[in-house]
Structure formats: C-alpha cells, structure tokens
N, C-alpha and C positions, 0 to 999 in steps of 0.2 A: 503492181508493181514494189510496192512498200512491205508487203510482207515478205517479199523473196528477198529483198535485202538484208532483213531482219533478220531471218532465216539464212542464211548463205553461210558463217561462220559457224552456224550447229550444224547442217550438213559435210562439214569438209570433217568433223569429230565422225562422223557414224562410221567409216572405214581408216584406219590407221593409214593406208598406204598411199590414200589420196590428200595432195595439197594441191592449194592452189597457192601457183609459182607466176611471178612477174615474168614475165620472161624478154619485155624488153630491157630492164637492168637499168635504165636512164634514171634521173630523178627527176623528169624535167616530166617524163612519159607519166610515172608515177603521180606527180603533181596535177595533171593534166588530167589524171582519170581521177582524180577525187573531187578536183572541183565539178569534171561532169556529174559525181552524184552528190555535189551540194546544190548542182543550181537543177537538178532534176527532182530533187525534194524541195526546192524553197519554189521554183515555180507553181503548184500546183496548190502549193498553200496563199499564194502572191495571188493568184485568180479565183479562191474561194475567199479571199476576204470583204466582208459585209460589214460597209460604214454603221448603218444603221441597227446592228448588231451588235457591234461594242457598243452603239451610244446605249441603247440598252441594258447591256451589262456596266456597264460604267454610272447609271443609274440604282439598278439590283444593289451594285457594290455598298455605295450609297447609303441604298436602305438599311444595307443589315445591317451597318456598321454607324447607324442611329446620328449621320449629320446633315442634319434637317436644312442648317443653315447653307452648307455647299450643294443640297438637292436647289431650294429655288434661287439657289445663285445662277445655277447650268441652267434650270427652266428661263430664267430672265433672259442668259445672254442668248441661248440655243432653241427659239421656243417650236415645240412640235406637232406634228398634228395628230399621232399617234395617240393610242389609248393609256398604254402603258405609261409613258414618261408622266400624262397629266394624272393618272392613279398615285403616283410618286409625289407626285406637285403636292397633290390632296392631302397625301399622307404628311408629307412634311410641313404641310401648313396649321391640320391637322393638329400635330404635335408640338408646333410652338405655339399653338394658340393663337395661330392666325386668319387664322377662313375668313371666320366673320368678314373681317376686314383687305383682306390682299386677296381671298380667292376670286375674282371677276378682273383680278391685274392679269393675268397671265391667259396667254390664249386659250381658246378652250374649242375641240370643235365641233361640231354643230350639225341638230339634223338625230338622224339616225342610221345607228353602226350599222356597217355591214353592207 
C-alpha cells in the first residue's frame, strides 16, 4: 500500500492525458480524504511499535555517544533481564572505572542464555 501511495504521483506523469481530478470539489471532502490517508499511514506504524526495541535503541545510542553515566542511570532506573542492556551496562562500568566496585549492584540474568 505504501508503494502504491508513493508511486501514485509518478503514474499520473506517464501519460500526459491522464490526470487525477477531485470530482467532489468540496474542501471538506478533500480534507476527509487526506485524513483517511494519514490514518492509513499512521495506524500500521503504531501497531508495529515495540517498546523493548525502542529501549535497546536508546541504550545503543547512549553507547555510541559514550555517555557512560547516562547508561548507568538508565540501568538503575529501569533494570532489564535482556543480555544486551546488561552488556551496555558492563561496558559503561568498565569505561567509567567502576566495574569492580559496582558490577553486582545492577540486576543480572542468571543461568544459561537461550
């Protein structure tokens, strides 16, 4: 559906005689059609949103920016049992020189992974 909406203006340029004409003529009808199209674009994105993936992206962004204290504050405020946030927490502790003192103050996943 998104490909159709993206290519629609180009399809009208294929033939010079073909044009899309809004036959209703009213501004309210045009506004309603625009609203329906906007809703059709937003609803699938909203349904596919994953908060856990957003959390991992936030950790990764902080890691790339080398904001070690922010990673540690995020890990203390919202502990996770996933391995990737624990990895980022360990890296932040190592880079800030606190790994030996504070490593086990943060929640850890125990046992075998998988």
